[in-house]
C-alpha positions, 0 to 999 in steps of 0.5 A: 352667925353660924360659920359653915365650911362647905366642901364640894367639888361640883360648882353648881351644888357649891353655888346653890348650897352656899347662896341658900346658907348665906341667905339664912344668915350663915357665914360660908367658907368654900373648899373644892377638894378634901385637902383644901377642906382640911386646911380650912377646917383647921384655919377657920374653925367652923361650927359645922362642916358639910362634906361631899364624900366624892372629892378629888385629891383627898376624898371626903371619907379620909378628910373626915377621918383626919378632921376627927383625929385632930384635937382642934377640929374633932368636936366640929360636926360633919354632915356627909353630902353624897349622891351615893345614897 
């Protein structure tokens, strides 16, 4: 089972994505802002992070930089989620 951290502040997007991922058999952990995402990335050690780029507290860009700078999480793939395509 793949452990996925979903960092998304929009409740509808978070709910829809997490339910779809869980139905596919993934273990999903949720964060609603970049700060919580950083904390869970470190404590939960996910296999994959789905990161919204427009987040409160710490935006997804800065959270991703910090995740990639930390020894414990630098190898975790991060996929950016954004409405600003």
